[in-house]
C-alpha positions as CSV (number, residue, x, y, z in Angstrom):
1,M,92.7,142.9,69.9
2,R,92.6,139.1,69.3
3,I,95.6,138.2,67.1
4,G,95.9,134.9,65.3
5,V,99.4,133.7,64.6
6,L,100.1,131.1,61.9
7,G,102.8,128.9,63.5
8,A,103.6,128.2,67.1
9,G,107.3,128.4,67.6
10,Q,109.7,130.8,69.4
11,L,109.0,133.7,67.1
12,G,105.3,133.5,67.9
13,R,106.2,133.3,71.6
14,M,108.2,136.5,71.4
15,L,105.5,138.2,69.4
16,A,103.0,137.4,72.1
17,L,105.3,138.5,74.9
18,S,105.6,141.9,73.3
19,G,101.9,142.1,72.4
20,Y,100.4,141.3,75.8
21,P,101.4,144.6,77.4
22,L,99.5,146.3,74.6
23,A,96.3,144.5,75.7
24,N,96.3,141.9,72.9
25,Q,95.3,138.3,73.1
26,F,96.9,135.5,71.0
27,V,95.7,132.3,69.4
28,F,98.3,130.2,67.6
29,Y,97.4,127.9,64.7
30,D,99.9,125.1,64.4
31,L,100.1,122.9,61.3
32,S,103.2,121.0,62.3
33,G,101.8,119.0,65.2
34,S,104.7,120.0,67.5
35,P,104.1,123.5,68.8
36,S,106.7,124.9,71.2
37,V,105.3,128.4,71.8
38,G,104.4,127.5,75.5
39,L,101.8,130.2,76.0
40,G,98.5,131.5,74.8
41,E,95.8,129.4,73.2
42,V,97.1,126.8,70.6
43,I,95.1,125.1,68.0
44,V,96.9,122.1,66.6
45,D,95.5,121.3,63.1
46,R,97.6,119.1,60.9
47,N,94.7,118.3,58.5
48,N,93.0,121.8,58.3
49,E,90.0,120.6,60.2
50,Y,89.8,123.5,62.7
51,L,90.5,126.5,60.6
52,D,87.0,127.9,61.0
53,D,87.3,127.5,64.7
54,F,90.6,129.4,64.6
55,L,89.0,132.2,62.5
56,S,86.1,132.6,64.9
57,R,88.6,133.4,67.8
58,V,90.6,136.1,66.1
59,D,90.2,139.6,64.7
60,R,93.2,139.6,62.4
61,V,96.1,137.2,61.5
62,T,99.8,137.3,61.1
63,Y,102.5,134.6,60.9
64,E,105.8,133.8,62.4
65,F,107.3,131.7,59.7
66,E,107.1,131.9,55.9
67,H,107.0,128.1,55.2
68,L,103.2,127.9,55.4
69,P,100.6,126.8,52.8
70,V,99.8,130.0,50.8
71,D,96.3,128.6,50.1
72,V,95.6,128.6,53.8
73,A,96.7,132.2,54.1
74,E,94.6,133.2,51.1
75,R,91.6,131.5,52.5
76,I,92.0,133.3,55.8
77,A,92.5,136.6,54.0
78,A,89.1,136.2,52.4
79,E,87.6,136.5,55.9
80,K,90.0,138.3,58.1
81,P,92.8,140.9,57.6
82,V,96.2,139.1,57.1
83,H,99.4,141.0,57.7
84,P,101.8,140.6,55.9
85,S,99.8,139.8,52.8
86,P,99.7,136.3,51.2
87,R,101.6,137.9,48.3
88,S,104.6,138.6,50.6
89,L,104.3,135.0,51.7
90,R,104.1,133.6,48.2
91,I,107.1,135.5,46.9
92,C,109.4,134.7,49.9
93,Q,108.6,131.0,49.5
94,N,109.9,130.9,45.9
95,R,113.5,131.9,45.3
96,E,112.9,132.4,41.6
97,A,110.0,134.8,42.2
98,E,112.0,136.6,44.9
99,K,115.1,137.1,42.6
100,T,112.8,138.3,39.8
101,L,111.2,140.9,42.1
102,F,114.6,142.1,43.2
103,G,115.6,142.5,39.6
104,D,112.4,144.3,38.7
105,L,113.0,146.8,41.5
106,G,116.7,147.3,40.6
107,I,118.0,145.5,43.6
108,P,121.4,143.8,42.8
109,T,121.5,140.0,43.0
110,P,124.0,137.3,42.1
111,Q,123.8,136.1,38.5
112,W,121.4,133.2,38.6
113,R,119.8,130.4,36.5
114,I,117.0,127.8,37.1
115,A,117.8,124.1,36.8
116,E,115.2,121.3,36.7
117,S,117.5,118.4,36.0
118,P,121.1,117.4,36.8
119,E,122.0,118.2,33.2
120,A,120.5,121.7,33.5
121,L,122.4,122.2,36.7
122,Q,125.7,121.3,35.0
123,Q,124.9,123.7,32.2
124,A,124.1,126.5,34.6
125,A,127.4,125.9,36.4
126,E,129.2,126.1,33.1
127,E,127.4,129.3,32.1
128,L,128.0,131.0,35.4
129,S,131.5,129.7,36.0
130,C,132.2,127.9,39.3
131,P,132.0,128.1,42.1
132,V,128.2,128.4,42.2
133,V,125.6,127.7,44.9
134,A,122.6,125.5,44.1
135,K,119.5,125.9,46.3
136,S,116.1,124.3,46.4
137,N,113.7,126.8,44.8
138,T,111.3,126.4,47.7
139,E,111.4,125.2,51.3
140,G,115.1,125.9,52.2
141,Y,116.2,127.7,55.3
142,D,119.2,127.8,57.7
143,G,121.5,126.4,55.0
144,K,119.2,123.4,54.3
145,G,118.7,122.3,50.7
146,Q,121.9,123.8,49.4
147,A,125.1,122.7,47.8
148,V,128.3,124.4,46.5
149,L,129.6,123.3,43.1
150,K,133.3,123.8,42.7
151,S,133.1,122.4,39.2
152,P,130.3,121.5,36.7
153,E,131.1,117.9,37.3
154,D,129.7,118.2,40.8
155,A,126.2,118.7,39.4
156,K,125.0,115.1,39.6
157,A,126.1,114.7,43.3
158,A,124.7,118.1,44.2
159,W,121.3,117.4,42.5
160,S,121.1,114.1,44.4
161,S,122.0,115.7,47.8
162,I,119.5,118.5,47.5
163,G,116.7,116.3,46.4
164,H,114.4,119.0,45.0
165,P,112.8,119.1,41.5
166,K,113.7,122.7,40.8
167,L,116.9,124.5,41.8
168,I,118.1,128.1,41.6
169,V,121.8,128.3,40.8
170,E,123.6,131.4,41.8
171,K,127.1,132.7,41.0
172,F,129.2,132.6,44.2
173,V,129.5,136.1,45.6
174,D,132.9,137.4,46.8
175,F,131.8,139.2,49.9
176,S,133.5,140.8,52.9
177,R,130.6,140.2,55.3
178,E,126.9,139.4,55.5
179,I,124.6,142.1,56.8
180,S,120.9,142.6,57.1
181,V,118.4,145.4,57.3
182,I,115.1,145.1,59.1
183,A,112.2,147.5,58.7
184,A,108.5,147.9,59.7
185,R,105.7,149.3,57.6
186,G,102.3,150.2,59.1
187,E,98.9,150.0,57.6
188,D,99.0,153.7,56.8
189,G,102.4,153.3,55.0
190,E,104.5,154.6,57.9
191,L,108.0,153.2,57.7
192,A,110.7,152.6,60.4
193,V,114.1,151.2,59.5
194,Y,116.3,149.7,62.1
195,P,120.1,150.1,62.1
196,M,121.7,147.4,60.0
197,A,123.3,144.3,61.6
198,E,126.4,142.4,60.7
199,N,125.7,138.6,60.8
200,V,128.1,135.7,61.5
201,H,127.1,132.2,60.5
202,S,128.5,128.8,61.3
203,E,127.3,125.7,59.5
204,G,124.5,127.7,57.8
205,I,123.0,128.9,61.1
206,L,123.3,132.5,62.4
207,R,125.4,132.6,65.6
208,Y,126.1,136.3,66.1
209,S,124.5,139.6,65.1
210,I,126.2,142.9,65.8
211,A,124.2,146.1,65.6
212,P,124.6,148.8,64.4
213,A,126.9,147.0,62.0
214,P,130.4,148.7,62.5
215,G,132.2,150.5,59.7
216,L,129.3,151.0,57.3
217,S,129.7,153.7,54.7
218,A,126.9,156.2,54.2
219,D,126.4,154.9,50.7
220,I,125.9,151.3,51.9
221,R,123.4,152.4,54.5
222,E,121.4,154.5,52.0
223,D,121.3,151.7,49.5
224,A,120.1,149.2,52.0
225,E,117.4,151.5,53.3
226,R,116.3,152.3,49.7
227,Y,116.1,148.6,48.8
228,I,114.0,147.6,51.8
229,K,111.7,150.6,51.3
230,L,111.2,149.6,47.7
231,L,110.2,146.1,48.7
232,L,107.9,147.2,51.5
233,N,106.0,149.6,49.3
234,E,105.8,147.3,46.3
235,L,104.4,144.5,48.3
236,G,102.1,146.7,50.4
237,H,103.7,144.9,53.2
238,V,102.4,145.5,56.7
239,G,104.7,144.3,59.6
240,I,108.4,143.5,59.8
241,L,110.4,142.6,56.7
242,A,114.1,141.5,56.8
243,L,116.5,141.7,53.8
244,E,119.8,139.8,53.9
245,L,122.6,141.3,51.9
246,F,126.2,140.6,51.0
247,E,128.7,143.5,51.3
248,T,131.1,143.4,48.4
249,A,133.8,145.7,47.0
250,D,131.2,146.9,44.4
251,G,128.4,147.5,46.9
252,L,125.5,145.4,48.2
253,V,124.1,142.2,46.7
254,A,120.8,140.9,47.9
255,N,120.6,137.3,49.2
256,E,117.0,136.8,50.3
257,M,114.2,138.4,52.3
258,A,111.9,137.2,55.1
259,P,108.4,138.5,55.6
260,R,108.4,138.3,59.4
261,V,110.4,139.0,62.5
262,H,113.9,137.8,61.9
263,N,116.7,136.1,63.9
264,S,119.1,138.9,63.0
265,G,116.7,141.4,64.7
266,H,116.6,139.7,68.1
267,W,119.1,142.3,69.3
268,T,116.3,144.9,69.2
269,M,114.7,143.4,72.3
270,E,117.2,145.2,74.6
271,G,119.3,147.1,72.0
272,A,116.6,149.4,70.5
273,E,113.9,151.7,71.9
274,T,111.2,149.4,70.4
275,S,111.8,145.8,69.5
276,Q,111.1,144.3,66.1
277,F,108.4,142.1,67.9
278,E,106.6,145.1,69.3
279,N,106.8,147.0,66.1
280,H,105.4,144.0,64.2
281,I,102.4,143.9,66.6
282,R,102.0,147.7,66.3
283,A,101.9,147.4,62.5
284,V,99.5,144.5,62.2
285,T,97.1,146.1,64.7
286,G,97.1,149.5,63.1
287,M,99.0,151.3,65.8
288,P,101.8,153.9,65.3
289,L,105.2,152.5,64.9
290,G,107.7,152.8,67.8
291,D,111.2,154.4,67.9
292,V,113.9,152.3,66.4
293,T,116.9,154.2,67.8
294,P,119.6,151.9,69.1
295,R,120.6,151.9,72.8
296,G,124.3,151.8,72.5
297,V,125.8,148.9,70.5
298,S,124.5,145.3,70.7
299,C,125.3,141.7,69.9
300,M,122.9,138.8,69.8
301,I,124.3,135.3,70.4
302,N,122.2,132.4,69.3
303,I,122.1,129.4,71.7
304,I,122.3,126.3,69.5
305,G,122.0,122.6,70.6
306,S,122.8,123.1,74.3
307,N,121.7,125.7,76.8
308,G,125.1,125.8,78.5
309,S,125.5,127.3,81.9
310,S,122.5,129.5,82.3
311,A,123.3,130.2,85.9
312,D,126.7,131.6,85.0
313,I,125.2,133.7,82.1
314,L,122.6,135.1,84.5
315,K,125.4,136.3,86.8
316,L,126.6,138.7,84.0
317,P,125.0,142.1,84.6
318,Y,125.2,142.9,80.8
319,A,123.7,139.6,79.5
320,H,120.0,139.3,78.7
321,L,119.0,135.6,78.4
322,H,116.0,134.5,76.4
323,L,115.2,130.8,76.5
324,Y,112.6,129.2,74.3
325,D,111.7,126.3,76.6
326,K,112.8,123.7,74.1
327,Q,114.5,120.3,74.6
328,E,118.2,120.3,73.8
329,R,119.1,118.8,70.4
330,P,122.0,119.2,68.1
331,G,121.5,122.1,65.7
332,R,118.3,123.3,67.4
333,K,117.8,127.0,68.3
334,L,117.1,127.0,72.0
335,G,117.4,130.7,72.8
336,H,119.5,133.7,72.5
337,I,121.5,136.2,74.6
338,N,121.5,139.9,74.0
339,I,124.5,142.0,75.1
340,V,124.5,145.8,75.1
341,A,127.6,148.0,75.6
342,D,128.7,151.6,75.3
343,S,131.4,150.9,72.8
344,Y,132.5,148.1,70.3
345,E,135.6,147.5,72.4
346,E,133.6,146.8,75.5
347,L,131.1,144.7,73.4
348,I,133.9,142.4,72.1
349,W,135.1,141.3,75.6
350,R,131.5,141.0,76.9
351,V,130.5,138.8,74.0
352,R,133.5,136.6,74.3
353,N,133.0,136.2,78.1
354,C,129.4,135.3,77.6
355,A,130.1,132.9,74.8
356,S,132.6,130.9,76.9
357,F,129.6,129.5,78.9
358,L,128.0,128.0,75.7
359,P,129.3,124.6,74.6
360,N,130.6,124.4,71.1
361,C,129.9,128.1,70.4
362,P,132.1,129.2,67.6
363,E,134.7,131.9,68.3
364,F,133.4,135.5,68.0
365,D,135.0,136.5,64.7
366,C,133.7,139.4,62.8
367,S,134.8,142.7,61.3
368,L,135.5,144.1,64.7
369,T,137.9,141.4,65.7
370,S,139.6,141.1,62.3
371,A,140.3,144.9,61.9
């Protein structure tokens, strides 16, 4: 099948690498002007001049990143199958719509307000009681477009620093850790839910994902699976969906979702019987979903800013290196490393050993190391 991918970055690259063995072809449609996918056919179209050409080359379309013009996805959907649907794209681009959907489905969220001026932001901070987190209602990712208000008087500076005309203001969540659940839904409604991952961030960017997340209670697992199944079925979503959650003393609180393959699911490439990338391709092409059973315990380490010593990493028999063929730059995701082990104890020392070859990699500090 000829699969069109909206976007041409590393997620599209990994989708294609998992889709080629299933006899698929890939055409990437890049609106940024700076594609980095490095394979397949790429159509660069910053002014929407070649959309018809793109459509003539594909049988169905998916996307690797949710920050895309919804009107382009809707135009494509009028002519070709688009998975996930433009509705999933539209909701995930808008934090207010996303939080409203969570509430409608009974998925817990932080208390929140909308602010469209510095004065409204200050009022929201007063109503919710600080600390609060203010986020741009659209366009934010990897910690961008956010500010923490420790008092209502911080509103003016926060509004200026974010620079967006509409903010969502959330009550700060007292959480023990951040976790995520990733699932796939097929065209026929078949569902497959991966083991949950524990995620460790630094400066707003994911650095480590451990899966299956250690120490999860049965209630927490059941709630997370129920929430993501509710979302998949409500949206009629086809493909991978990721849901980020906070674990608190009172249970789970939803942060946000992503209608695509997700950074916290990269561990599945070596750590699960079927990767998130292959299951996304299976779903959008109408094939049966693959087994999501884990292969031992895993950790994904994001490579940020500098590739480090790839030669030393490749000498480690338990390290699986995935580089995105990008130029080094501070804060840029350049690749990731997957590590699989038979036990969490073994995983800890393997991860720490591997991370020692990555410059400025934060210390591996998670629930395993703090227990």
